[in-house]
C-alpha positions, 0 to 999 in steps of 0.5 A: 403186127398188132395183137389184142390181149387181156391185161388184168381183165382190160382189153390191151394191145401189143404193137411189134415193130419190124426187124430192121434188116430190110426196112424200118418202122415208125409208130405214131400215135394221135387223138385217133389211135396208132399208125405204123409207117414202114420205111424202106432202106432202098 
């Protein structure tokens, strides 16, 4: 999940990854911004 908030009067984002019980998560960041990918353990 991506949450927007203010940090010292600046816009910021907090990115929360999954819990890793049933699936994994990978966060990649490039010139276009963040990409969150989900990994199935199945």
